[in-house]
DOLO-842141 format. One record per residue (C-alpha): residue number from 1; residue in three letters; x, y, z. Coordinates in nm, 4 decimals. Example, Ala and Ser with C-alpha at 12.3 -4.5 7.8 and 13.67 -1.06 7.14 Angstrom:
<fivexs>
FIVEX  num  residu         X         Y         Z
FIVEX    1     ala    1.2300   -0.4500    0.7800
FIVEX    2     ser    1.3670   -0.1060    0.7140
</fivexs>
This chain:
<fivexs>
FIVEX  num  residu         X         Y         Z
FIVEX    1     met   -0.7723   -1.8825   -1.3028
FIVEX    2     leu   -0.9305   -2.0936   -0.9926
FIVEX    3     lys   -0.6367   -2.2832   -0.9713
FIVEX    4     lys   -0.4246   -1.9759   -1.0088
FIVEX    5     val   -0.5726   -1.7899   -0.7315
FIVEX    6     ala   -0.6136   -2.1333   -0.5336
FIVEX    7     phe   -0.2077   -2.2197   -0.6085
FIVEX    8     gly   -0.1003   -1.8601   -0.4838
FIVEX    9     val   -0.3066   -1.8629   -0.1533
FIVEX   10     val   -0.1919   -2.1901   -0.0762
FIVEX   11     cys    0.2491   -2.0692   -0.1108
FIVEX   12     ile    0.1376   -1.7550    0.1098
FIVEX   13     ile    0.0066   -1.9720    0.3998
FIVEX   14     ala    0.3284   -2.2295    0.2859
FIVEX   15     leu    0.5534   -1.9135    0.3267
FIVEX   16     ile    0.3988   -1.8021    0.6416
FIVEX   17     ala    0.3823   -2.1675    0.8097
FIVEX   18     ser    0.7761   -2.1769    0.7082
FIVEX   19     ala    0.9099   -1.8991    0.7812
FIVEX   20     ala    0.8117   -1.9614    1.1429
FIVEX   21     ile    1.1505   -2.1096    1.2364
FIVEX   22     phe    1.3044   -1.7330    1.1676
FIVEX   23     ser    1.3235   -1.4622    1.3794
FIVEX   24     ala    1.3346   -1.1098    1.2918
FIVEX   25     ser    1.2926   -0.7849    1.2955
FIVEX   26     ser    1.2346   -0.4376    1.0376
FIVEX   27     lys    1.5065   -0.1892    1.1466
FIVEX   28     thr    1.2885    0.2328    1.1820
FIVEX   29     thr    1.6117    0.3614    1.3514
FIVEX   30     gly    1.9236    0.3489    1.2076
FIVEX   31     ser    2.0843    0.5825    0.9566
FIVEX   32     leu    1.7629    0.8795    0.8088
FIVEX   33     arg    1.8645    1.1343    0.5988
FIVEX   34     ile    1.6221    1.5188    0.6309
FIVEX   35     phe    1.5045    1.7084    0.2526
FIVEX   36     glu    1.3896    1.9198    0.1155
FIVEX   37     phe    1.2934    1.7633   -0.2545
FIVEX   38     thr    1.0941    1.9540   -0.5639
FIVEX   39     tyr    0.9428    1.8053   -0.8494
FIVEX   40     leu    0.8954    2.0676   -1.1508
FIVEX   41     thr    0.6641    1.9266   -1.4495
FIVEX   42     arg    0.6895    2.2352   -1.7221
FIVEX   43     ile    0.3839    2.1502   -1.9408
FIVEX   44     pro    0.4662    2.3046   -2.3305
FIVEX   45     ser    0.3004    2.4648   -2.4943
FIVEX   46     leu    0.0047    2.3521   -2.6952
FIVEX   47     pro   -0.0209    2.3881   -3.0295
FIVEX   48     ala   -0.3771    2.5905   -3.2259
FIVEX   49     gly   -0.6701    2.3986   -3.2394
FIVEX   50     ser   -0.6209    2.1494   -2.9433
FIVEX   51     lys   -0.8937    2.1372   -2.6979
FIVEX   52     ile   -0.8124    1.9320   -2.3480
FIVEX   53     ser   -0.4850    1.8237   -2.1707
FIVEX   54     arg   -0.4860    1.5951   -1.9597
FIVEX   55     ile   -0.1545    1.5590   -1.6780
FIVEX   56     trp   -0.1344    1.2793   -1.3705
FIVEX   57     ile    0.1990    1.4185   -1.1736
FIVEX   58     pro    0.2722    1.1617   -0.9004
FIVEX   59     leu    0.3148    1.2422   -0.4923
FIVEX   60     pro    0.5331    1.0245   -0.2676
FIVEX   61     gln    0.2877    0.9182    0.0395
FIVEX   62     ser    0.4362    0.8374    0.4507
FIVEX   63     asp    0.5199    0.5481    0.5233
FIVEX   64     ala    0.7118    0.3817    0.8163
FIVEX   65     tyr    1.0388    0.4177    0.6410
FIVEX   66     gln    0.9761    0.7653    0.4370
FIVEX   67     thr    0.7588    1.0545    0.6927
FIVEX   68     ile    0.6469    1.3631    0.4038
FIVEX   69     gly    0.5293    1.6851    0.5014
FIVEX   70     asp    0.4951    2.0573    0.4419
FIVEX   71     leu    0.3736    1.9407    0.0875
FIVEX   72     lys    0.3451    2.2683   -0.1440
FIVEX   73     ile    0.1945    2.2605   -0.5022
FIVEX   74     glu    0.2528    2.5799   -0.7716
FIVEX   75     ser    0.0045    2.6008   -1.0552
FIVEX   76     pro   -0.1627    2.8207   -1.2505
FIVEX   77     phe   -0.4336    2.5887   -1.2959
FIVEX   78     ser   -0.6522    2.4144   -1.0728
FIVEX   79     tyr   -0.5932    2.0447   -0.9973
FIVEX   80     ala   -0.7073    1.8084   -0.7804
FIVEX   81     gln   -0.5330    1.4887   -0.6097
FIVEX   82     his   -0.6433    1.0981   -0.6279
FIVEX   83     arg   -0.5847    0.7615   -0.5956
FIVEX   84     asp   -0.5575    0.4739   -0.8025
FIVEX   85     pro   -0.7746    0.1822   -0.6994
FIVEX   86     lys   -0.4945   -0.1114   -0.7547
FIVEX   87     tyr   -0.1878    0.0146   -0.5853
FIVEX   88     gly   -0.2794    0.3260   -0.3602
FIVEX   89     asn   -0.0768    0.5365   -0.5404
FIVEX   90     asp   -0.1021    0.9363   -0.5181
FIVEX   91     tyr   -0.0939    1.1599   -0.7528
FIVEX   92     leu   -0.1951    1.5758   -0.8184
FIVEX   93     tyr   -0.4526    1.5408   -1.1736
FIVEX   94     leu   -0.5253    1.8203   -1.3575
FIVEX   95     glu   -0.7534    1.8923   -1.6550
FIVEX   96     thr   -0.7477    2.1792   -1.9004
FIVEX   97     pro   -0.8191    2.3094   -2.1355
FIVEX   98     ala   -0.5571    2.4427   -2.4554
FIVEX   99     ser   -0.5895    2.7394   -2.5094
FIVEX  100     arg   -0.4756    2.8385   -2.1761
FIVEX  101     leu   -0.0998    2.6421   -2.2750
FIVEX  102     ala   -0.0161    2.9343   -2.5247
FIVEX  103     thr    0.2963    2.9709   -2.3574
FIVEX  104     pro    0.4594    2.6812   -2.1087
FIVEX  105     ala    0.3624    2.6747   -1.8083
FIVEX  106     asp    0.5074    2.5567   -1.4778
FIVEX  107     val    0.3252    2.2968   -1.1996
FIVEX  108     arg    0.5961    2.2762   -0.8954
FIVEX  109     val    0.5416    1.9902   -0.5828
FIVEX  110     ser    0.7743    2.0901   -0.3413
FIVEX  111     phe    0.7920    1.9075    0.0057
FIVEX  112     gln    1.0205    1.8268    0.3343
FIVEX  113     ala    1.1365    1.3924    0.4023
FIVEX  114     thr    1.3013    1.2134    0.6359
FIVEX  115     arg    1.3945    0.9020    0.4966
FIVEX  116     arg    1.5380    0.5997    0.7179
FIVEX  117     glu    1.7105    0.2716    0.6472
FIVEX  118     his    1.4677   -0.0267    0.6696
FIVEX  119     arg    1.6600   -0.3194    0.7520
FIVEX  120     val    1.5438   -0.6965    0.8682
FIVEX  121     glu    1.7611   -0.8846    1.1263
FIVEX  122     phe    1.7469   -1.2531    1.0146
FIVEX  123     gly    1.7642   -1.3866    1.3135
FIVEX  124     thr    1.8751   -1.8357    1.3973
FIVEX  125     arg    1.5777   -1.8205    1.7098
FIVEX  126     pro    1.1494   -1.8940    1.7023
FIVEX  127     ala    0.9698   -1.6567    1.6353
FIVEX  128     thr    0.6004   -1.5827    1.6995
FIVEX  129     thr    0.4172   -1.6877    1.3649
FIVEX  130     gln    0.1601   -1.3553    1.3632
FIVEX  131     ser    0.1613   -1.1670    1.0917
FIVEX  132     thr    0.2873   -0.9182    1.0122
FIVEX  133     gly   -0.0257   -0.8039    0.9153
FIVEX  134     ala   -0.0596   -0.8071    0.4723
FIVEX  135     asp   -0.3792   -0.9400    0.4129
FIVEX  136     leu   -0.4016   -1.2442    0.1107
FIVEX  137     pro   -0.6060   -1.0236   -0.1062
FIVEX  138     ser   -0.2518   -0.7813   -0.1065
FIVEX  139     leu   -0.0713   -1.0547   -0.1256
FIVEX  140     gln   -0.1906   -1.2143   -0.4037
FIVEX  141     leu   -0.1799   -0.8963   -0.5982
FIVEX  142     phe    0.1672   -0.9678   -0.6065
FIVEX  143     leu    0.1861   -1.2770   -0.7090
FIVEX  144     gln    0.0693   -1.2281   -1.0122
FIVEX  145     pro    0.2382   -1.1530   -1.3890
FIVEX  146     asp    0.2669   -0.8165   -1.4938
FIVEX  147     arg    0.2678   -0.7150   -1.8822
FIVEX  148     arg    0.5983   -0.7033   -1.9221
FIVEX  149     val    0.6767   -0.9434   -1.5741
FIVEX  150     pro    0.5450   -1.3060   -1.6855
FIVEX  151     leu    0.5572   -1.5826   -1.4957
FIVEX  152     asp    0.5303   -1.8800   -1.7111
FIVEX  153     gly    0.7927   -2.0001   -1.9673
FIVEX  154     val    1.1449   -1.9656   -1.9335
FIVEX  155     ile    1.1327   -1.7379   -1.5965
FIVEX  156     ala    0.9042   -1.9734   -1.4655
FIVEX  157     glu    1.2232   -2.2648   -1.5376
FIVEX  158     leu    1.4865   -2.0218   -1.5109
FIVEX  159     ser    1.2864   -2.0213   -1.1087
FIVEX  160     ala    1.2745   -2.3071   -1.0684
FIVEX  161     gln    1.5831   -2.3682   -1.1978
FIVEX  162     glu    1.7435   -2.2294   -0.9355
FIVEX  163     thr    1.5925   -2.2961   -0.6614
FIVEX  164     gln    1.6274   -2.6039   -0.7547
FIVEX  165     gly    1.6625   -2.8845   -0.4061
FIVEX  166     ile    1.5618   -2.5421   -0.2178
FIVEX  167     gln    1.2783   -2.5993    0.0464
FIVEX  168     asp    1.2979   -2.2524    0.2156
FIVEX  169     pro    1.1838   -2.0098    0.1171
FIVEX  170     leu    1.4160   -1.7606    0.2718
FIVEX  171     gln    1.6483   -1.9566    0.0997
FIVEX  172     lys    1.4598   -1.9393   -0.2381
FIVEX  173     ala    1.4449   -1.5697   -0.2490
FIVEX  174     arg    1.8612   -1.5315   -0.1268
FIVEX  175     ala    1.9117   -1.8176   -0.4957
FIVEX  176     ile    1.7990   -1.5909   -0.7256
FIVEX  177     tyr    1.9261   -1.2990   -0.6044
FIVEX  178     asn    2.2415   -1.3776   -0.5839
FIVEX  179     tyr    2.1625   -1.5792   -0.9965
FIVEX  180     val    2.0453   -1.1241   -1.0553
FIVEX  181     val    2.3321   -0.9359   -0.9121
FIVEX  182     ala    2.5853   -1.2398   -1.0192
FIVEX  183     thr    2.4751   -1.2580   -1.4650
FIVEX  184     met    2.2825   -1.0019   -1.5230
FIVEX  185     arg    2.5513   -0.6231   -1.5440
FIVEX  186     phe    2.4961   -0.2730   -1.5179
FIVEX  187     asp    2.4207   -0.1395   -1.8582
FIVEX  188     lys    2.1933    0.1787   -2.0604
FIVEX  189     ser    2.3978    0.1326   -2.3521
FIVEX  190     gly    2.2226    0.0328   -2.6966
FIVEX  191     ile    1.8671    0.0007   -2.7083
FIVEX  192     gly    1.6037   -0.1987   -2.4502
FIVEX  193     trp    1.7195   -0.1282   -2.1356
FIVEX  194     gly    1.4816    0.0625   -1.9133
FIVEX  195     asn    1.1970   -0.0967   -1.9886
FIVEX  196     gly    1.1446   -0.3703   -1.7081
FIVEX  197     asp    1.0343   -0.6583   -1.9747
FIVEX  198     ala    1.1903   -0.9650   -1.7662
FIVEX  199     ile    1.2356   -1.2194   -2.0657
FIVEX  200     trp    1.4480   -0.9277   -2.2314
FIVEX  201     ala    1.6129   -0.9217   -1.8965
FIVEX  202     trp    1.6501   -1.2440   -1.9256
FIVEX  203     thr    1.8567   -1.2465   -2.2710
FIVEX  204     ala    2.0258   -0.9195   -2.2683
FIVEX  205     lys    2.2045   -0.9830   -1.9487
FIVEX  206     arg    2.2157   -0.6210   -1.8834
FIVEX  207     gly    2.0120   -0.3169   -1.8538
FIVEX  208     asn    1.9055   -0.1047   -1.5605
FIVEX  209     cys    1.7259   -0.0676   -1.2553
FIVEX  210     thr    1.4264   -0.1855   -1.3932
FIVEX  211     asp    1.5675   -0.4378   -1.5580
FIVEX  212     phe    1.7594   -0.6326   -1.2892
FIVEX  213     his    1.4339   -0.5622   -1.0723
FIVEX  214     ser    1.1443   -0.6706   -1.3504
FIVEX  215     leu    1.3926   -1.0552   -1.2974
FIVEX  216     phe    1.3844   -1.1252   -0.9800
FIVEX  217     ile    1.0512   -0.9571   -0.9466
FIVEX  218     gly    0.9570   -1.2393   -1.2174
FIVEX  219     met    1.1425   -1.5260   -1.0708
FIVEX  220     met    1.0386   -1.5014   -0.7213
FIVEX  221     arg    0.6770   -1.4484   -0.8325
FIVEX  222     ala    0.6870   -1.7849   -1.0431
FIVEX  223     ala    0.8425   -1.9355   -0.7151
FIVEX  224     gly    0.5215   -1.8431   -0.5138
FIVEX  225     ile    0.7080   -1.5840   -0.3237
FIVEX  226     pro    0.4847   -1.2509   -0.3572
FIVEX  227     ala    0.6821   -0.9384   -0.5070
FIVEX  228     arg    0.5861   -0.5819   -0.5366
FIVEX  229     phe    0.8232   -0.3658   -0.7375
FIVEX  230     glu    0.8493   -0.0280   -0.5972
FIVEX  231     ile    1.0318    0.3162   -0.7262
FIVEX  232     gly    1.1613    0.6492   -0.6767
FIVEX  233     phe    1.4612    0.8937   -0.6631
FIVEX  234     pro    1.8384    0.8224   -0.5283
FIVEX  235     leu    1.9726    1.0563   -0.3421
FIVEX  236     pro    2.3452    1.0893   -0.3527
FIVEX  237     ala    2.5446    1.0168   -0.0845
FIVEX  238     asp    2.8368    1.2429   -0.1878
FIVEX  239     gln    2.5528    1.4991   -0.2910
FIVEX  240     his    2.3563    1.7318   -0.0542
FIVEX  241     asp    2.2191    1.9458   -0.2772
FIVEX  242     gly    2.1027    2.0362   -0.6767
FIVEX  243     ala    1.9931    1.8385   -0.9186
FIVEX  244     ile    1.8665    1.4650   -0.9258
FIVEX  245     pro    1.9002    1.3775   -1.2842
FIVEX  246     gly    1.6836    1.0658   -1.2826
FIVEX  247     tyr    1.4599    0.7666   -1.0980
FIVEX  248     his    1.6147    0.4380   -0.8684
FIVEX  249     cys    1.3932    0.1859   -0.8699
FIVEX  250     trp    1.4025   -0.1501   -0.6535
FIVEX  251     ala    1.2043   -0.5045   -0.4915
FIVEX  252     gln    1.0661   -0.6371   -0.1698
FIVEX  253     phe    0.9721   -0.9234   -0.0862
FIVEX  254     tyr    0.6772   -1.0851    0.0871
FIVEX  255     leu    0.7606   -1.3942    0.4148
FIVEX  256     glu    0.6300   -1.4270    0.7322
FIVEX  257     pro    0.7388   -1.3287    1.0177
FIVEX  258     tyr    0.9432   -1.0663    0.8018
FIVEX  259     gly    0.6407   -0.9299    0.6470
FIVEX  260     trp    0.8133   -0.6803    0.3452
FIVEX  261     ile    1.1846   -0.7373    0.2773
FIVEX  262     pro    1.3421   -0.4842    0.0850
FIVEX  263     val    1.5722   -0.6185   -0.1736
FIVEX  264     asp    1.8119   -0.3544   -0.4315
FIVEX  265     ala    2.0126   -0.6331   -0.6656
FIVEX  266     ser    2.1125   -0.2998   -0.9221
FIVEX  267     glu    2.2571   -0.1461   -0.6331
FIVEX  268     ala    2.4195   -0.5027   -0.5065
FIVEX  269     trp    2.6026   -0.4930   -0.8834
FIVEX  270     lys    2.7398   -0.1916   -0.8431
FIVEX  271     his    2.8824   -0.2695   -0.5194
FIVEX  272     pro    2.9705   -0.5662   -0.4797
FIVEX  273     glu    3.1463   -0.5434   -0.1256
FIVEX  274     lys    2.7590   -0.4172    0.0051
FIVEX  275     lys    2.5478   -0.7043   -0.1651
FIVEX  276     asn    2.5051   -0.9374    0.1743
FIVEX  277     tyr    2.2939   -0.6085    0.2757
FIVEX  278     phe    2.0974   -0.5266   -0.0184
FIVEX  279     phe    1.9718   -0.8320    0.0622
FIVEX  280     gly    1.7221   -0.7017    0.3102
FIVEX  281     ala    1.8343   -0.3500    0.3173
FIVEX  282     his    1.7173   -0.0361    0.1676
FIVEX  283     asp    1.9929    0.2535    0.3065
FIVEX  284     asp    1.7842    0.6194    0.3273
FIVEX  285     asn    1.9559    0.7586    0.0008
FIVEX  286     arg    1.6434    0.7634   -0.1352
FIVEX  287     leu    1.3165    0.7904   -0.2206
FIVEX  288     gln    1.0037    0.6435   -0.2708
FIVEX  289     phe    0.6876    0.7456   -0.4999
FIVEX  290     thr    0.5060    0.4919   -0.6609
FIVEX  291     val    0.4455    0.0847   -0.6232
FIVEX  292     gly    0.3299   -0.1433   -0.9225
FIVEX  293     arg    0.3230   -0.1792   -1.2479
FIVEX  294     asp    0.0778   -0.1455   -1.5460
FIVEX  295     ile   -0.0612    0.1311   -1.3381
FIVEX  296     arg   -0.4236    0.2188   -1.4754
FIVEX  297     leu   -0.5095    0.5668   -1.3617
FIVEX  298     asp   -0.8479    0.7281   -1.2221
FIVEX  299     pro   -0.9882    0.9195   -1.4245
FIVEX  300     pro   -0.8501    0.6711   -1.6540
FIVEX  301     gln   -0.6342    0.7336   -1.8703
FIVEX  302     gln   -0.7131    0.7246   -2.2994
FIVEX  303     gly   -0.4196    0.5349   -2.3283
FIVEX  304     asp   -0.2312    0.2042   -2.1914
FIVEX  305     pro   -0.1969    0.1270   -1.8713
FIVEX  306     leu    0.1469    0.2766   -1.7408
FIVEX  307     asn    0.4810    0.0697   -1.7653
FIVEX  308     tyr    0.5756    0.2752   -1.4342
FIVEX  309     phe    0.4901    0.6006   -1.3223
FIVEX  310     ile    0.7843    0.8034   -1.1452
FIVEX  311     tyr    0.7138    1.0956   -1.4534
FIVEX  312     pro    0.4169    1.2781   -1.5111
FIVEX  313     tyr    0.1556    1.0670   -1.7712
FIVEX  314     ala   -0.0333    1.3651   -2.0131
FIVEX  315     glu   -0.2402    1.3414   -2.3151
FIVEX  316     leu   -0.3565    1.5886   -2.5300
FIVEX  317     asp   -0.7067    1.5136   -2.6928
FIVEX  318     gly   -0.6602    1.1767   -2.6039
FIVEX  319     lys   -0.2650    1.0867   -2.6869
FIVEX  320     pro   -0.0334    1.0797   -2.5060
FIVEX  321     phe    0.1816    1.3938   -2.5480
FIVEX  322     ala    0.5506    1.4975   -2.3683
FIVEX  323     val    0.5767    1.7134   -2.1102
FIVEX  324     glu    0.9148    1.8039   -1.9332
FIVEX  325     ser    1.0219    1.7715   -1.5450
FIVEX  326     lys    1.3628    1.8425   -1.3319
FIVEX  327     phe    1.3773    1.6884   -1.0019
FIVEX  328     ser    1.6192    1.9121   -0.6516
FIVEX  329     leu    1.6813    1.7661   -0.3529
FIVEX  330     gln    1.8415    2.0168   -0.1175
FIVEX  331     asp    1.9546    1.8320    0.2618
FIVEX  332     arg    1.8532    1.9703    0.5838
FIVEX  333     ala    2.0037    1.7734    0.8061
FIVEX  334     ser    2.0889    1.3237    0.8236
FIVEX  335     ser    2.2305    1.1552    1.1120
FIVEX  336     thr    2.2779    0.8236    1.2532
FIVEX  337     asp    2.0462    0.6930    1.5791
</fivexs>
């Protein structure tokens, strides 16, 4: 373990040094989208004899690329806001006697959001080596394997194969991105997709956004480049109100002097004309909720760590149970600076 930690720190230092030959800036100007979003959780009536229900509902956060305001929570039960200790994701926590759920109940979270395009401009002029603010411990977290994203075996071999002879970390990242976009296909038929299992994705060569980005992140980390998983919701460019059917996820990787560099490999596959754009950019047609995999909540769930956290998670007397969720969008304004 000490050898792995030392290797990760050495890799990060090497990335900082080697990336100094580039110039870059992250743009928070450009296109933006302003909208209201509603996240509805419907808790079913619970069977007689049940004792305690516990429910965790994810919440979005403001950052440099999205601003969350006017958060409203409508709940028939008391709740508290918590944060997971590993990644810092926010969520609501409700612990309710099952006797109070003789009939279904709704928890409605609504808020206003402004989402900005995040675009990194890659330059060729020498740049300052000043750090963009990430610290080594947080970067080290994104060099570790996840339960479904191993960094050894076939993933390590594949990463080495696709980056063979490449010294520059940015070019390594581009080679891995090119491989994922060229090799995978967006295909949600059959079973197995949607779990973000890097080995399954490599074997099946298909899946949804979780599968695309698990393979990308595994190959990046195996190459010594910090990479993280992010998940939220898509905002269809041609839809200004109505239901959002499900989640979307993407990735970022870290290089100095750029900081975190956005990638969306599955959108690049769907829109080949935007392949270059989605290496270094996230458009404003998305809403981020949480970061990371294998999430252990606080108060801790009795079940396994969450593979990822975008839908409500619930336990009844210590065992997972299903709750419904619905999501909707209402645009308020869109503009280009």
